[in-house]
C-alpha positions as CSV (number, residue, x, y, z in Angstrom):
1,X,-7.6,-5.2,22.1
2,X,-7.4,-6.8,18.7
3,X,-6.2,-10.3,18.3
4,X,-3.7,-11.5,15.7
5,X,-5.3,-14.7,14.4
6,X,-2.7,-15.6,11.7
7,X,0.8,-14.6,10.8
8,X,2.7,-15.4,7.6
9,X,6.3,-14.5,6.8
10,X,6.8,-13.7,3.1
11,X,10.5,-12.7,3.7
12,X,12.6,-11.6,6.6
13,X,11.2,-8.1,6.3
14,X,7.7,-8.6,4.8
15,X,5.0,-10.0,7.0
16,X,1.2,-10.7,6.8
17,X,-1.2,-10.7,9.7
18,X,-4.9,-11.4,9.9
19,X,-6.5,-9.3,12.6
20,X,-9.8,-9.9,14.4
21,X,-11.6,-6.7,13.8
22,X,-15.3,-7.4,13.0
23,X,-16.5,-3.7,13.1
24,X,-13.8,-2.7,10.7
25,X,-14.4,-5.7,8.4
26,X,-18.1,-5.0,8.3
27,X,-17.6,-1.5,6.9
28,X,-14.4,-1.4,4.9
29,X,-14.0,-1.3,1.2
30,X,-11.1,-1.7,-1.2
31,X,-8.7,1.2,-1.1
32,X,-9.2,2.2,2.5
33,X,-6.7,1.9,5.4
34,X,-6.5,1.5,9.1
35,X,-4.3,3.1,11.8
36,X,-2.9,0.9,14.5
37,X,-1.1,1.2,17.7
38,X,0.7,-1.8,19.1
39,X,0.6,-0.7,22.8
40,X,-0.1,2.2,25.1
41,X,3.2,3.9,24.5
42,X,3.4,3.1,20.8
43,X,3.1,5.4,17.8
44,X,0.2,5.4,15.4
45,X,0.9,4.1,11.9
46,X,-1.3,3.8,8.8
47,X,-1.5,0.6,6.8
48,X,-3.7,0.0,3.7
49,X,-6.1,-2.9,4.0
50,X,-4.9,-5.8,1.9
51,X,-8.0,-8.0,2.3
52,X,-11.0,-8.5,4.5
53,X,-13.6,-11.1,5.3
54,X,-16.9,-9.8,6.5
55,X,-18.2,-13.2,7.7
56,X,-15.1,-14.0,9.8
57,X,-14.8,-10.4,10.9
58,X,-11.1,-10.2,9.9
59,X,-8.8,-7.7,8.2
60,X,-5.5,-8.7,6.5
61,X,-2.5,-6.4,6.6
62,X,0.8,-6.8,4.8
63,X,3.7,-4.6,5.9
64,X,7.4,-4.2,5.5
65,X,9.7,-3.7,8.4
66,X,11.3,-0.3,7.7
67,X,11.3,1.3,11.1
68,X,10.9,0.7,14.9
69,X,7.1,0.3,14.9
70,X,6.9,-2.1,11.9
71,X,9.8,-4.0,13.4
72,X,7.9,-4.3,16.7
73,X,4.8,-5.4,14.8
74,X,6.7,-8.0,12.9
75,X,8.0,-9.5,16.2
76,X,4.4,-10.3,17.3
77,X,2.9,-13.7,16.7
78,X,-0.5,-15.3,16.3
79,X,-2.3,-15.1,19.6
80,X,-0.8,-11.7,20.5
81,X,-2.9,-8.5,20.7
82,X,-2.7,-5.0,19.2
83,X,-3.9,-2.1,21.4
84,X,-5.7,0.0,18.7
85,X,-6.9,-0.9,15.2
86,X,-8.9,2.1,13.9
87,X,-10.8,2.1,10.6
88,X,-11.9,2.0,7.9
89,X,-10.3,5.3,7.1
90,X,-10.0,7.3,3.9
91,X,-12.1,7.2,0.7
92,X,-12.6,3.8,-0.9
93,X,-11.4,3.2,-4.5
94,X,-13.9,4.4,-7.2
95,X,-15.1,1.2,-8.8
96,X,-17.0,1.1,-12.1
97,X,-16.7,-0.5,-15.5
98,X,-14.0,1.7,-17.1
99,X,-13.1,-0.9,-19.8
100,X,-9.4,-1.9,-19.7
101,X,-7.6,-1.1,-16.5
102,X,-3.9,-1.5,-15.9
103,X,-3.2,-2.1,-12.2
104,X,0.4,-1.9,-11.0
105,X,1.7,-3.1,-7.6
106,X,5.3,-2.6,-6.6
107,X,6.8,-4.3,-3.6
108,X,4.5,-4.2,-0.6
109,X,2.1,-2.2,-2.9
110,X,1.0,-5.6,-4.3
111,X,-1.1,-6.1,-1.2
112,X,-3.4,-3.0,-1.4
113,X,-3.6,-3.4,-5.2
114,X,-5.1,-6.9,-4.8
115,X,-8.6,-6.1,-3.5
116,X,-8.9,-3.2,-5.9
117,X,-8.0,-5.4,-8.9
118,X,-10.6,-7.9,-7.6
119,X,-13.3,-5.3,-7.4
120,X,-12.5,-3.9,-10.8
121,X,-12.7,-7.3,-12.4
122,X,-16.0,-8.0,-10.7
123,X,-17.3,-4.8,-12.2
124,X,-16.6,-6.1,-15.7
125,X,-13.3,-4.5,-16.4
126,X,-10.5,-6.2,-18.3
127,X,-7.8,-6.0,-15.6
128,X,-4.2,-6.2,-16.7
129,X,-2.0,-6.7,-13.6
130,X,1.7,-5.9,-13.3
131,X,3.5,-6.8,-10.1
132,X,7.2,-6.2,-9.4
133,X,9.8,-6.3,-6.7
134,X,13.5,-5.8,-6.3
135,X,14.0,-9.6,-6.2
136,X,12.2,-12.9,-6.2
137,X,12.3,-13.2,-2.4
138,X,10.4,-9.9,-2.0
139,X,7.6,-11.0,-4.4
140,X,4.4,-12.4,-3.0
141,X,0.7,-13.1,-3.8
142,X,1.3,-14.0,-7.5
143,X,-1.4,-16.6,-7.4
144,X,-3.9,-14.3,-5.7
145,X,-3.2,-11.6,-8.3
146,X,-3.7,-14.0,-11.1
147,X,-7.2,-14.7,-9.8
148,X,-7.9,-11.0,-9.3
149,X,-6.7,-10.0,-12.8
150,X,-7.7,-10.9,-16.3
151,X,-4.0,-11.3,-17.1
152,X,-0.9,-10.8,-15.1
153,X,2.7,-9.7,-15.8
154,X,5.6,-10.2,-13.3
155,X,9.0,-8.6,-13.2
156,X,11.9,-8.2,-10.9
157,X,14.5,-5.5,-10.8
158,X,17.4,-7.9,-10.6
159,X,16.0,-10.5,-13.0
160,X,15.9,-13.2,-10.3
161,X,12.3,-14.2,-11.4
162,X,10.5,-14.2,-14.7
163,X,12.2,-11.2,-16.3
164,X,14.5,-8.3,-15.4
165,X,13.2,-4.8,-15.4
166,X,11.0,-2.3,-13.7
167,X,7.2,-2.2,-13.7
168,X,7.4,0.9,-15.9
169,X,9.2,-1.2,-18.6
170,X,6.3,-3.6,-18.7
171,X,3.8,-0.8,-18.6
172,X,5.4,0.9,-21.6
173,X,5.4,-2.4,-23.6
174,X,1.7,-3.0,-22.9
175,X,0.7,0.5,-23.8
176,X,2.7,0.5,-27.0
177,X,1.3,-3.0,-27.9
178,X,-2.3,-2.2,-27.2
179,X,-2.4,1.5,-28.1
180,X,-2.8,4.3,-25.5
181,X,-6.5,4.7,-26.5
182,X,-7.2,1.1,-25.4
183,X,-6.1,1.7,-21.8
184,X,-8.8,3.5,-20.0
185,X,-7.2,3.8,-16.5
186,X,-4.0,3.0,-14.7
187,X,-3.9,2.4,-10.9
188,X,-0.4,2.3,-9.4
189,X,0.5,1.5,-5.7
190,X,4.0,1.1,-4.4
191,X,7.0,3.1,-3.3
192,X,6.8,6.8,-4.0
193,X,9.6,6.8,-6.7
194,X,7.7,3.9,-8.5
195,X,4.4,5.7,-8.4
196,X,6.0,8.9,-9.6
197,X,7.7,7.0,-12.5
198,X,4.4,5.4,-13.5
199,X,2.6,8.8,-13.5
200,X,5.4,10.4,-15.5
201,X,5.1,7.6,-18.1
202,X,1.3,7.7,-18.5
203,X,1.3,11.4,-18.6
204,X,3.2,11.1,-21.9
205,X,0.4,9.1,-23.3
206,X,-2.5,11.0,-21.7
207,X,-3.8,8.0,-19.7
208,X,-5.6,8.8,-16.5
209,X,-3.6,7.5,-13.6
210,X,-4.6,7.0,-9.9
211,X,-2.0,6.5,-7.1
212,X,-2.4,5.7,-3.4
213,X,-0.3,7.9,-1.2
214,X,1.2,6.9,2.1
215,X,2.1,10.2,3.8
216,X,3.1,11.0,7.4
217,X,0.0,10.7,9.5
218,X,-1.1,11.1,13.1
219,X,-4.9,11.2,13.8
220,X,-6.2,10.0,10.4
221,X,-9.3,12.2,10.5
222,X,-8.1,15.4,8.9
223,X,-7.6,17.3,12.1
224,X,-3.8,17.4,12.5
225,X,-2.8,18.4,8.9
226,X,0.3,16.2,9.1
227,X,-0.6,14.3,5.9
228,X,-1.2,17.3,3.7
229,X,-0.1,17.1,0.1
230,X,-0.4,19.4,-2.9
231,X,-2.6,18.0,-5.7
232,X,-3.3,20.2,-8.7
233,X,-2.0,23.2,-6.8
234,X,-4.5,22.7,-3.9
235,X,-3.8,21.4,-0.4
236,X,-5.4,18.0,0.2
237,X,-5.2,15.6,3.2
238,X,-4.3,12.0,2.4
239,X,-6.3,10.7,5.3
240,X,-9.7,12.1,4.4
241,X,-9.4,13.3,0.7
242,X,-7.4,10.2,-0.3
243,X,-5.5,8.0,-0.1
244,X,-6.0,7.9,-3.9
245,X,-5.2,10.9,-6.1
246,X,-4.6,11.8,-9.7
247,X,-0.9,10.9,-10.1
248,X,-0.4,13.6,-12.8
249,X,-1.4,16.3,-10.3
250,X,0.5,15.2,-7.2
251,X,3.5,17.4,-6.2
252,X,5.9,14.6,-5.8
253,X,8.9,16.8,-4.9
254,X,7.0,18.3,-1.9
255,X,5.7,14.9,-0.9
256,X,9.2,13.5,-0.8
257,X,10.5,16.4,1.2
258,X,7.8,16.1,3.8
259,X,8.3,12.4,4.1
260,X,11.9,12.9,5.0
261,X,11.3,15.5,7.8
262,X,11.7,13.0,10.6
263,X,14.4,10.7,9.2
264,X,16.9,11.5,11.9
265,X,14.3,10.8,14.7
266,X,13.2,7.6,13.0
267,X,16.8,6.4,12.8
268,X,17.4,7.2,16.4
269,X,14.2,5.4,17.5
270,X,15.3,2.3,15.5
271,X,18.7,2.4,17.0
272,X,17.3,2.6,20.5
273,X,14.9,-0.3,19.8
274,X,17.7,-2.4,18.3
275,X,20.1,-1.9,21.3
276,X,17.5,-2.0,24.1
277,X,17.7,-5.2,26.1
278,X,14.7,-4.6,28.4
279,X,11.0,-5.1,27.9
280,X,10.3,-1.4,27.0
281,X,11.5,-1.9,23.4
282,X,13.4,1.4,23.5
283,X,10.3,3.4,24.5
284,X,12.0,4.9,27.6
């Protein structure tokens, strides 16, 4: 069992939890993820590591309540326990001194971008950060990102904070102002449409772009094949080959179709959870 040490509510649907998991914290690196299961009857879900503290033996996760399991997770409080917390999984981010790196976090993607930006800056890169959300109430960790980046730009879709526009609008402005030859790498993490838009934009300029994919996943060790994705015409597994891939080579259409396979079942599970009045949480 893994104890929830801290809980922070960023918005009604975005939550942070600090989990006591010393073995995971001892080995994890920026860019990796964990798979957790709330209780014996629960499903396994992957969440990218948002932060870690090796001395305290803790892992920080940030998640958005979009389905039954994340809704159940969000209902837990500090002092409660999670049944399974497996990791670190996946390949860590490749960190070296590239030069100037543009890191982009959209929505909950701000959380996994943070430790990567921090490591890139520590490696000597000039890190230009862009964070965005649909509105101000869904934006978080601005202060942490300012510390992790050399400079930071903030935008909101509805203009409720700083400026109105998408992260791609800011990206285009920066690339045009600095010159495409002066941006050595782009790293984008967020919703699939956002990462696809970022990749399409940078492809026009010929700038190498890395994205972190969140595919349907079961075991997380490459055995089930559930998280397969086509990259550069070849089949890859997000859990062991990723989660980071070349954004210009990802088959985004296929990824979107696969991600929607179980929408009907997911909606039914959420409906049962929402209407269940007993302790089973809609599991029976």
